[in-house]
PAMARZA-161701 format. One record per atom (N, C-alpha, C): atom name; residue number from 1; x, y, z. Coordinates in steps of 0.2 Angstrom, whole numbers, always signed. Each point is the difference from the previous one (the first is absolute). Layout:
BEGIN
R/CA/NUM/X/Y/Z
...
END
This chain:
BEGIN
R/N/1/+4/-6/+0
R/CA/1/-4/+6/+0
R/C/1/+4/+6/+0
R/N/2/+5/+0/+4
R/CA/2/+5/+6/+1
R/C/2/+3/+1/-7
R/N/3/+3/-5/-3
R/CA/3/+4/+1/-6
R/C/3/-5/+2/-6
R/N/4/-6/-3/+0
R/CA/4/-5/+2/-5
R/C/4/-2/+7/+0
R/N/5/-1/+2/+7
R/CA/5/-2/+7/+1
R/C/5/+5/+5/-3
R/N/6/+6/-1/+2
R/CA/6/+6/+4/-2
R/C/6/+1/+0/-7
R/N/7/-1/-6/-3
R/CA/7/+1/+0/-8
R/C/7/-5/+4/-3
R/N/8/-7/-1/+2
R/CA/8/-5/+4/-3
R/C/8/+1/+7/+1
R/N/9/+2/+2/+6
R/CA/9/+1/+7/+2
R/C/9/+5/+3/-5
R/N/10/+6/-4/-1
R/CA/10/+5/+3/-4
R/C/10/-2/+0/-7
R/N/11/-3/-5/-3
R/CA/11/-2/+0/-7
R/C/11/-5/+6/-1
R/N/12/-5/+0/+4
R/CA/12/-6/+5/-1
R/C/12/+3/+7/+1
R/N/13/+5/+1/+3
R/CA/13/+3/+7/+2
R/C/13/+7/+1/-4
R/N/14/+1/-4/-5
R/CA/14/+6/+0/-4
R/C/14/+2/+8/-2
R/N/15/-5/+3/-2
R/CA/15/+1/+7/-2
R/C/15/+2/+5/+6
R/N/16/-2/-3/+6
R/CA/16/+1/+4/+6
R/C/16/+6/-3/+4
R/N/17/+3/-4/-3
R/CA/17/+5/-4/+3
R/C/17/+6/+4/+3
R/N/18/+1/+6/-3
R/CA/18/+5/+4/+3
R/C/18/-2/+4/+6
R/N/19/-6/+0/+1
R/CA/19/-3/+3/+6
R/C/19/+0/-4/+6
R/N/20/+0/-7/-2
R/CA/20/+0/-5/+6
R/C/20/+7/+0/+3
R/N/21/+0/+3/+6
R/CA/21/+6/+0/+4
R/C/21/+1/-6/+4
R/N/22/+6/+0/+3
R/CA/22/+1/-6/+4
R/C/22/-4/+0/+6
R/N/23/-2/+7/+3
R/CA/23/-4/+1/+5
R/C/23/-7/-3/-2
R/N/24/-3/+1/-6
R/CA/24/-6/-2/-2
R/C/24/+0/-8/+0
R/N/25/+5/-3/-3
R/CA/25/+0/-7/+0
R/C/25/+0/-3/+7
R/N/26/+4/+3/+4
R/CA/26/+0/-3/+7
R/C/26/-6/+1/+4
R/N/27/-3/+5/-1
R/CA/27/-7/+1/+3
R/C/27/-5/-5/-3
R/N/28/+0/-1/-6
R/CA/28/-4/-5/-3
R/C/28/+1/-7/+3
R/N/29/+6/-2/+0
R/CA/29/+2/-6/+3
R/C/29/-2/-1/+8
R/N/30/+1/+6/+3
R/CA/30/-2/+0/+7
R/C/30/-8/-1/+1
R/N/31/-4/+3/-4
R/CA/31/-7/-1/+0
R/C/31/-2/-7/-2
R/N/32/+3/-3/-5
R/CA/32/-1/-7/-2
R/C/32/+2/-5/+6
R/N/33/+5/+1/+3
R/CA/33/+3/-4/+5
R/C/33/-4/+0/+6
R/N/34/-3/+6/+1
R/CA/34/-4/+1/+6
R/C/34/-7/-3/+0
R/N/35/-2/-1/-6
R/CA/35/-7/-3/-1
R/C/35/+1/-7/-3
R/N/36/+1/-5/+4
R/CA/36/+1/-7/-2
R/C/36/-7/-3/-4
R/N/37/+2/-3/-5
R/CA/37/-6/-3/-4
R/C/37/+1/-8/+0
R/N/38/-2/-3/+5
R/CA/38/+0/-7/+1
R/C/38/-4/-4/-5
R/N/39/-5/+3/-3
R/CA/39/-5/-3/-5
R/C/39/+3/+1/-7
R/N/40/+5/+3/-1
R/CA/40/+3/+1/-7
R/C/40/+8/+0/+2
R/N/41/+2/-6/+2
R/CA/41/+7/+0/+2
R/C/41/+5/-1/-5
R/N/42/+7/+2/+1
R/CA/42/+5/-1/-4
R/C/42/+3/-7/+2
R/N/43/-1/-2/+6
R/CA/43/+2/-7/+2
R/C/43/-6/-3/+5
R/N/44/-3/-5/-3
R/CA/44/-6/-3/+3
R/C/44/+2/-3/+7
R/N/45/+6/-3/+1
R/CA/45/+2/-2/+7
R/C/45/+0/+5/+5
R/N/46/+3/+6/-2
R/CA/46/+1/+6/+5
R/C/46/-7/+2/+1
R/N/47/-5/+1/-5
R/CA/47/-6/+2/+1
R/C/47/-4/-4/+5
R/N/48/+0/-7/-1
R/CA/48/-3/-5/+4
R/C/48/+2/+1/+7
R/N/49/+7/+1/+1
R/CA/49/+3/+1/+7
R/C/49/-3/+6/+3
R/N/50/+0/+5/-4
R/CA/50/-3/+7/+2
R/C/50/-7/+0/+3
R/N/51/-4/-4/-4
R/CA/51/-7/-1/+2
R/C/51/-1/-5/+6
R/N/52/+3/-5/+0
R/CA/52/-1/-5/+5
R/C/52/+4/+0/+6
R/N/53/+6/+3/+0
R/CA/53/+4/+0/+6
R/C/53/+4/+6/+0
R/N/54/-3/+6/+1
R/CA/54/+3/+6/+0
R/C/54/+7/+1/+4
R/N/55/+0/-3/+6
R/CA/55/+6/+0/+4
R/C/55/+6/-4/-4
R/N/56/-1/-5/-3
R/CA/56/+5/-4/-3
R/C/56/+2/+4/-6
R/N/57/-5/+3/-4
R/CA/57/+2/+5/-5
R/C/57/+5/+5/+2
R/N/58/-2/+3/+6
R/CA/58/+5/+6/+2
R/C/58/+7/-3/+2
R/N/59/+0/-6/+3
R/CA/59/+6/-2/+2
R/C/59/+4/-2/-6
R/N/60/-3/-3/-5
R/CA/60/+3/-1/-7
R/C/60/+3/+6/-3
R/N/61/-4/+5/+0
R/CA/61/+2/+7/-3
R/C/61/+6/+2/+4
R/N/62/+0/+0/+6
R/CA/62/+5/+2/+4
R/C/62/+7/-4/-1
R/N/63/-1/-6/-1
R/CA/63/+6/-4/-2
R/C/63/+3/+2/-7
R/N/64/-4/+1/-5
R/CA/64/+2/+2/-6
R/C/64/+3/+7/+0
R/N/65/-3/+5/+4
R/CA/65/+3/+6/+1
R/C/65/+7/+0/+4
R/N/66/+1/-5/+4
R/CA/66/+6/-1/+3
R/C/66/+5/-2/-5
R/N/67/-2/-5/-4
R/CA/67/+5/-3/-5
R/C/67/+2/+5/-5
R/N/68/-5/+4/-3
R/CA/68/+1/+4/-6
R/C/68/+1/+8/+2
R/N/69/-2/+2/+6
R/CA/69/+1/+7/+2
R/C/69/+4/+1/+6
R/N/70/+2/-5/+3
R/CA/70/+4/+1/+6
R/C/70/-4/+2/+6
R/N/71/-7/-1/+0
R/CA/71/-4/+1/+6
R/C/71/+2/-4/+6
R/N/72/-2/+2/+6
R/CA/72/+1/-4/+6
R/C/72/-2/-7/-1
R/N/73/+4/-5/+4
R/CA/73/-2/-7/-1
R/C/73/-7/-1/+3
R/N/74/-4/-4/-4
R/CA/74/-6/-1/+1
R/C/74/-1/-6/+6
R/N/75/-5/-3/+0
R/CA/75/-2/-6/+5
R/C/75/+6/-5/+0
R/N/76/+3/-1/+6
R/CA/76/+5/-5/+0
R/C/76/-2/-7/-2
R/N/77/-6/-1/+1
R/CA/77/-3/-7/-2
R/C/77/+1/-1/-7
R/N/78/-2/+5/-4
R/CA/78/+0/+0/-8
R/C/78/+8/+0/-2
R/N/79/+4/+4/+4
R/CA/79/+7/+0/-2
R/C/79/+3/-7/+1
R/N/80/-2/-3/+6
R/CA/80/+3/-7/+1
R/C/80/-2/-5/-5
R/N/81/-6/+1/-3
R/CA/81/-3/-5/-5
R/C/81/+4/+1/-6
R/N/82/+1/+6/-2
R/CA/82/+4/+2/-6
R/C/82/+7/-3/+1
R/N/83/+3/+1/+5
R/CA/83/+7/-2/+2
R/C/83/+1/-7/-1
R/N/84/-5/-4/+3
R/CA/84/+0/-7/+0
R/C/84/+0/-3/-7
R/N/85/-4/+3/-4
R/CA/85/+0/-3/-7
R/C/85/+6/+3/-4
R/N/86/+2/+5/+1
R/CA/86/+6/+3/-3
R/C/86/+6/-5/+2
R/N/87/+0/-2/+6
R/CA/87/+6/-5/+2
R/C/87/+0/-6/-4
R/N/88/-6/-2/-3
R/CA/88/-1/-6/-4
R/C/88/+3/+1/-7
R/N/89/+2/+6/-1
R/CA/89/+3/+2/-7
R/C/89/-5/+3/-5
R/N/90/-6/+2/+2
R/CA/90/-5/+4/-4
R/C/90/+2/+7/+0
R/N/91/-2/+3/-6
R/CA/91/+1/+7/-1
R/C/91/-5/+4/+5
R/N/92/+3/+5/+3
R/CA/92/-4/+4/+4
R/C/92/-7/+3/-3
R/N/93/+0/+3/-5
R/CA/93/-6/+2/-4
R/C/93/-5/-6/-1
R/N/94/+3/-5/-2
R/CA/94/-5/-6/-2
R/C/94/-3/-2/+7
R/N/95/+4/+0/+5
R/CA/95/-2/-3/+7
R/C/95/-6/+5/+2
R/N/96/+1/+7/+0
R/CA/96/-5/+4/+2
R/C/96/-7/-1/-4
R/N/97/+1/+0/-7
R/CA/97/-6/-1/-4
R/C/97/-3/-7/+2
R/N/98/+4/-5/+1
R/CA/98/-3/-7/+2
R/C/98/-4/+1/+6
R/N/99/+3/+3/+5
R/CA/99/-3/+0/+7
R/C/99/-6/+4/+0
R/N/100/+0/+6/-3
R/CA/100/-5/+5/+0
R/C/100/-6/-3/-4
R/N/101/+1/-4/-6
R/CA/101/-5/-3/-3
R/C/101/-3/-7/+3
R/N/102/+3/-2/+5
R/CA/102/-2/-6/+4
R/C/102/-2/+2/+7
R/N/103/-2/+6/+1
R/CA/103/-2/+2/+7
R/C/103/+5/-1/+5
R/N/104/+7/+1/-2
R/CA/104/+5/-1/+4
R/C/104/+1/-6/+4
R/N/105/-2/-6/-4
R/CA/105/+0/-7/+3
R/C/105/+7/-2/-3
R/N/106/+5/-2/+4
R/CA/106/+6/-2/-2
R/C/106/+0/-6/-5
R/N/107/-4/-5/+3
R/CA/107/+0/-7/-4
R/C/107/-3/+2/-7
R/N/108/-6/+3/+0
R/CA/108/-3/+1/-7
R/C/108/+5/+4/-4
R/N/109/+3/+5/+2
R/CA/109/+5/+5/-3
R/C/109/+6/-5/-3
R/N/110/+2/-4/+4
R/CA/110/+6/-5/-2
R/C/110/-2/-4/-6
R/N/111/-6/-3/+1
R/CA/111/-3/-4/-6
R/C/111/+0/+4/-6
R/N/112/-3/+6/+0
R/CA/112/+0/+5/-5
R/C/112/+7/+1/-3
R/N/113/+5/+2/+4
R/CA/113/+6/+1/-2
R/C/113/+3/-6/-4
R/N/114/-1/-6/+3
R/CA/114/+3/-6/-3
R/C/114/-3/-2/-6
R/N/115/-7/+2/-1
R/CA/115/-3/-2/-6
R/C/115/+2/+5/-6
R/N/116/+3/+5/+1
R/CA/116/+2/+5/-5
R/C/116/+6/-2/-3
END
């Protein structure tokens, strides 16, 4: 949804593209990110988690923010699960994707990682 909206905005406003400043783009992104659209998601697993288990969604988002943006360390429980699977030789990003898509169940995430 986010990419589709930005693409549409940029195409329809091509003649005004010079007027679109970085500030305008960032404000548009902020508005889109502030209004989650779980019924029209970019990622169905994330949308399902957002709707069915908001606390797990928040913890997962915090973990991704830690990994990619240097945010403070999130839940120690989630970090231990990631570390446990990484110690088995799996890629950290793949581990987080597997865990978050399997409701942070280590056994299910391990099966998913081994099946790929």
